C-alpha positions in Angstrom: 111.1 102.1 100.4 111.1 100.0 103.6 108.2 97.7 104.3 107.0 99.9 107.3 107.1 103.0 105.1 105.0 101.2 102.4 102.5 100.0 105.1 102.2 103.5 106.5 101.7 105.1 103.1 99.0 102.6 102.1 97.2 102.9 105.5 97.3 106.7 105.3 95.8 106.6 101.7 93.0 104.2 102.9 92.2 106.4 105.9 92.0 109.4 103.6 89.6 107.5 101.3 87.4 106.7 104.4 87.5 110.4 105.4 86.4 111.3 101.9 83.6 108.7 102.1 82.4 110.2 105.4 82.3 113.7 103.8 80.5 112.3 100.7 78.0 110.6 103.0 77.4 113.8 104.8 76.9 115.8 101.6 74.6 113.2 100.1 72.6 113.1 103.3 72.3 116.9 103.3 71.1 116.8 99.7 68.6 114.1 100.4 70.2 111.5 98.1 68.5 108.1 97.9 69.3 105.9 101.0 70.4 103.1 98.7 73.2 105.3 97.3 74.2 106.4 100.8 74.2 102.8 102.0 76.7 101.9 99.2 79.1 104.6 100.4 78.8 103.4 104.0 79.7 99.9 102.9 82.7 101.3 100.9 83.8 103.3 104.0 83.5 100.4 106.4 85.4 98.1 104.0 88.1 100.7 103.5 88.6 101.1 107.2 88.8 97.4 107.7 91.5 97.2 105.0 93.4 100.1 106.7 93.3 98.1 110.0 94.6 95.0 108.2 97.4 97.0 106.5 98.4 98.7 109.8 98.5 95.3 111.6 100.9 93.9 108.9 98.3 91.3 107.8 98.7 92.3 104.2 102.4 92.8 104.0 102.8 90.3 101.2 100.6 92.6 99.1 103.2 95.3 99.3 105.8 93.3 97.5 106.2 91.8 94.0 105.7 88.1 93.9 103.1 85.8 95.5 100.3 87.3 97.4 98.8 85.7 100.5 95.0 86.1 100.7 94.9 84.8 104.3 95.6 87.6 106.8 98.4 86.8 109.2 99.7 83.9 107.1 102.6 85.6 105.3 104.4 82.3 104.4 101.8 81.1 101.8 102.8 80.9 98.2 99.2 81.6 97.0 
């Protein structure tokens, strides 16, 4: 699988997770679930969307391959 295909696959998965989180937040709100529980889902959704943006931008390309992973977005040359 080409790098761009991997990136698109991971981004699509993350965006689907965020959509699921939105629906879960809606259901929990409708049921009157504790605000603290809903807040956790909001944090999860927001982080997931942030990760999707980083994947789409190519900032996490080193994470799509075997070998060293760079934990600094945009710095794909690191051997971290």
